[in-house]
N, C-alpha and C positions, 0 to 999 in steps of 0.2 A: 706409514710409507716416508722413508726421511727425504729432507728435500732434494739431496742428491740424487736418489733414485726417481723423485717427480719430473726430473728434467730428462732421464732416460726415453730415447721413441718408443721403444719396446712399452713402456708404461702409459704413456702419455698416450697411445693408440692402441690400448688393451683392451677388449672388447670380452674377455674370458669370464666365462660365467655370467654373462649378461642372458636374458631370457627375450629372444628378438622373435617377436611373429611375422611371418611374412608369407602376404596374399599372393594370389596367381605361381606357387611354389613348384608346379610342376611343368610351368612354360620353359622355355629355353633359356631364359633370363633367368627366372626363378629358380630351377636348379643350380647353376653355377653361385648366385647370391647365397643359395642355401649350404651351399657345398663351401662357399668361401669363409662363412661364419662359423660353421661348426670346424673346420680347420683350424680357427684361430680362437678356437674357446667358448664360442658360443653357446647357448641349449636353441636350440630353433624348434618353433612351432609352423609348421605348412599349412597353407590353407588353400584350398583349391578347389573346382568343381570339378575336376578328373580324381578316379580311383587312383589309390595306392595304396601300400602296405607299411610306408615308411613311419617310424617312431613319432611319435607326438605328432600326427597328421590328422587332419578334418578334412572331409570332404563335404564343402560349404561352396555355393553358389550365393557368393557376398550381394546380388541383388534379391536376394532372398529376403525378407525381414524375418519371416519364422526362422530359419536356417541360423540367421544371425541369434537371433535370442537363445535359441541351443547352444549355440558356441560359446558362447559367453557365460551361461549354466555350466558347461563341461570345464573351460578354462578356470573359471574361479573355483572349480572343485579341486581342480590338479597343481596349479600354480598360485602362489601368495602375491605376485607380481608380475609385470610384465615391464621388461628397460626399455625395449622399442618397436616402433612397426614399422614395417617397409610395407605400403602398397603398391606392389609390383601390377596388380591384376591391373588388366585394361582391356577394351576389345575396341576395334576400329570397324564400325558398323555403315558402308554406305550407302545400305538398304533402307536402313534403319536408323531414323534419328532418334527416337527415343531410348532405343537400346543402349547408345551411346551413355548416355545421363544416367540412366539404369545402374549400368558396373562404374563407370568412368568417375561421376560424382554420389549420387544417392547411394550407392553400395559401400564408398569409402568413406561416406561420411555414417551412416548407419555403424558400420564395424566399428570405426575409431572412436564414437561417441557412445557407444555400449561396450567398450574395454576400457573406456578410460579411467574409470574407477579403479582398475589394475595397476594403473601407472601414477594416481594423485600423492601417495604416500613417499615414494622415494624420488618422485621425477624420471625423465626419462627423455627419449627424441623418439618422435616422427618424421618418416621420408614419405614423401608424395612424390610418385614418380608421374612427370609433366610429361613433355615434350616442345619438340620448335613448333609443333601447332597450336601451343599456347601465346604464343607471341606473333607468327604469322599467317597470313592466309593461305590457303592451300586448295586446291581445286575438287570438286566430285564430294566430297566428304566432310558436310558442314555438322554434322552430329558430332563427327571426334575432334574439330577443331574448336566447336564452342563447349565442349563437355571441358577439355583440357585447359582452357580458358578460365572456367568456371572453378575447375580443380583447384587454380593458381591461386585465383583468390581465396577460393575455401581454406586453403592452407596458410594464407595471412589471416584471416580473422579467427583461426584454431590457435594461432600462434599466441595472438592478443586474448582468447579468452581461458588459455590454457599456463599460459606465463606466470600468472600466481604458484602453480603447482611446480614450479622446475621441469614442466615439458615443453621442451624445443620442437617447434613443425616449422620444417623447411621443404620448398619442393627440388628435387633434382629432376631436370631435364635433358633427356639424351637427343643427339643428333640422329643422323644414319647410323644405327647401330645393326650389326648383322646379326637379326633374329627373321622368325616366321614373318612378324608382320611387315618387314619391308625385304623380303625376299624376292618379290616380283621386280621390284624398280633396281634390284642389285645383278639378277640375271638381265636385263633387260638393258645391253650396251650403251644405248643412248642415252636414256634414262641414267643409269649409272653415270655416265660422264657427264650430263646437265649439271647433276647432284655434286659430283667431286668440285667441279669448275668456281662452284659457290663456296668452299671451305676453303681455308689457310691450310690445313694439314689434309694434303691430299687422298684421302682413301675414307672408306666407310669404317666406323671403330666395330669393336669387338666390345662383349659384355665385360669381357675382363679391364676394359678402358673405366669404368665406372666403380671399380673396385675399391681404388682410394677414397673416392669420395663416401664411398656408402660407410665404409671403415672410420673415417673422419667424420661423420654425421653422427654413429650409434655412439662412440668413445666420446669420453669425457673430454677428449681436448677440443671440441666445439662447444663446451660449456655457456659460450657467450654469444651463438649465433642460432637467432630464431626469425623465421617469418622472412627468409630470402630463398632465392633461385638463383639456382647453380646449373649451369648450361655446361654439358659434355657433348660439344658439339665440331668437334675440330675446326672452331672459330669462325661458322657460318654464318651465326647472328651478327659476328661484327665486321665482317668485310662488305666494302663498300663495291662499287662499280669497278 
């Protein structure tokens, strides 16, 4: 690529032909992220516990270590490398403290370490989806809060360990995005208004509000960014009284 073409936005943010694995690919946000990546020329590998007949899709519960071993074997057979992993899979389980950690922390750790060999030769990008709950205390869901806080620090540890392979690892923390997980608070007028008042941009976000950051973190444009936290929250974390 010539120097002049290197500075074209379409080249800076290109993800064309990058092989991107997305966990939680059948969730509301996961489906939209997969569609985004495919639309922009990426080769998408979907991983979710739900059934699907989509191409390059694997039905795997990432909290099941044996299933992850199977996934590693299958992906190594079909793909010579992975350029990016987007860890969207997650649960919010107020009634089962341990289940939050099984999926949100151990599942992501095990999946990533199982597949990291496919990134070591060429480098790449890992995006872990954290949450405002990694920074702030929320009521009645200590398992989710603490698992997301632990994931935040796991990301930084991975960034240190994998940096020598030119693998970047960053956190992307959504605020109140309109998904199934935030559906109850969005439909409750009192709760919705209470949350919006905490924001600088006075609205719940949409999954599409995360698209720019995801493309940036996968593309070569973010080659010098690792171990960082990017929050897309309408300014909630930054607003004072």
